[in-house]
N, C-alpha and C positions, 0 to 999 in steps of 0.2 A: 298128268299127261305122260305118256311113255316117251322114252328117249328115242330119237330117230337116227338113222345112219347119216352122218354129215356128208354133204356133197363135196366132191373134190373141186378145188378152185381152178382146175384145168382138165384137159382131156387125158384119157389113159396113156396116149402116146406122146404127150407133151414133154416128157423128161427124157425121151430118146436122144442120143444112144446110151446114156449113162444108166438109166433105169428103163427096162423094156416095158412095152404096153401090156403084154400078157401078164407079167408079174404084177403090174399095178392093178389090172382088172381083177385078178384073183385076190390080191391082198386087200383091196377095198371092198369089192362086192361079196366076197366069201368070208374072209377072215374077220374083217371089222363088223360085217353084218352078223356073224355068229356072236361076237363079243356084245353087240347091241342087244340081240335077242335074249341071250343068257343073263345079262345084267337086268333087263326089264323083267324077266321071269322071276329073278331072285328077289327083287324089291317090290313086286306087285302086291298090293294089299297091306304094305307096311307103311310106317310113318315117313319113310324115306322116298316113297314114290312121289314124284313131282319136284324133287330136288335136282340140281345139276349134278352131273357125274363127278365134277371136281369137288363139290361139297361132300359127296358121299364118300369118296376115297380118302378125303382129307381127315376123316375121323372114323377110321375102321373100328375102333373100340366101341363106338356107339351102335354098331350093328349087332343084331342077334347072332350068337355064336354059330347057329346052324346055317347062316348064309354068308358068314364073314369071308371064308375062303373063296367062294364063288364070286363074290363081289370084288374081292381083291384082285382076282385074276381077270375077270371080265370088265370090271370097272376100270382097272388099270389099262387094259387093252383098248377100251373105248377112248379114254382120255389121251393116252400116249399116241394113238393113231390120229386122233383129231389134231393134235399139235404137229405130228410128223408131216402130215399132208401140207399144212400151212407153212412149215419150215422149209419146204422145197418149192421151186418155181422154175419155169422154163427160162433159160438165159441167166440163171443165177450164178453163184460162185464168186470168185474174186476174194477180196479182203474186206472185213467189216470196217465201217467208218463210224463216226459219231461217238457217243458215250460208251457203247459196247466195244468198239475198236480200241478206244483209249484204255478201258478197263482190262482188256485182254493183254495189251502190251505192257501195262503197268504190272499185272500179275505174273505173266510168263516171260516177260522180257522182249518177246517178238511174236508176231503171228505164226511164224514157222515153228517156234518152240511150242506154242499152244497147239498147233496142228499135230505135232509129234506126240504130245501128251494125250490128246484126245484120241488119236488113232490107236495108241497103245491101250487105252481103256476099252475101246470098241473091239479091237482084235483080240484082246486078252480076256474079254468077258467069257467065261466058261459056259458053254451050252447056249441056250436061248436067253436073250436079254436086250438090254439097251445101254448106250453110253450117253450120258447127259452132262452138259454144262449147265450148272444151276447156281442159284443165289440163295444163301442162307446164313443166318447168324452174322450178317453184315459183310460177307465176303463171297467171291466167286470160287467155284470148285468144279473139278471134273470127277465124275463118279460112275462106275458101272452098276447096273441094277439087273438082277436075275428076273427071268420070266417077264411078267407085265407090271412089275413093281414101278412105282413113279416117285419122283422127288416130293410130290404133294403128300405122300404117305408119311414122310418124316418132317413135314413142316417147311420144306424148301420149295423154291419156285423154279420151274424149268425155264431155260433160255434157249438151248439148242440141243437136239437129240437125234441120234441115228439108231434105227431098228437093226439089230444084228440076229434076229431069228432067221433061220435058213429060208423061210418062205419069202423073206424080203429080197433075196438075191439069188437063190439057187438055180433058177431057170437060166439065168444069164451067166452067172459067175461060178456055178457049181460050189466046190468047197474052197474057193479062193476069196475068203472074206476080206483080206487086205486089199485086193483089187477093187472090190465093191466099195469099201470105205473110201478109198482114194478117188474113185469115180464120183462118189456122192458129193464131194466138195464142189463139183461143177453145177450142182443144182441147188445149193444152199441159198435160202431166202434171208439175207442179212437184214433186210428191212423189218421182217417179222421178228427175227431174233432180237434186234435192237428194241422193238416195241415190247417184247416180253421182258427184256432187261430193265427198261425204264419202269414198267409195271411192277416188277419185283422189287426194285429199289424203293418205290413209293409205298410198299407194303400192301 
């Protein structure tokens, strides 16, 4: 069965004024749709058809060499965006509580110190890419990823991520990536991030 474009858990305008409706519409209905179509086209007729996108990108070496790059780019785009939509919510933001909040404060000393480190990774990611808080090898880490690379590709589990491709923010913020990242904190879905953290710790 072909992979389908995931539905957004809210309307295109639900994250206003921090993320504008037009950007969300183009980002979801055009960009992620393209990743979905190209990923389906690449795996059609192979043994990987019918697997989840996470399964596919978690073992890129198992793919035929002639489709590996296409799947890396578009499978990564599919998975990253599926997570990204869920990691945002209307009326989000604030500070994390529960196990994730405790882990962040233990690792970085304070939530503000964590935010500073995360923003540095997001703003400092050269060109298109992502910043991810992820869990791997028994610890939390912040890491920038180029293009549509994903923590899953190196055996880590994503917990919180922000898209810093220009298509994620240019209509509203133009070249002011730092302003976009700061605004994005207002829509973070900490409940979902907490869920992903608990899932990651359990393996």
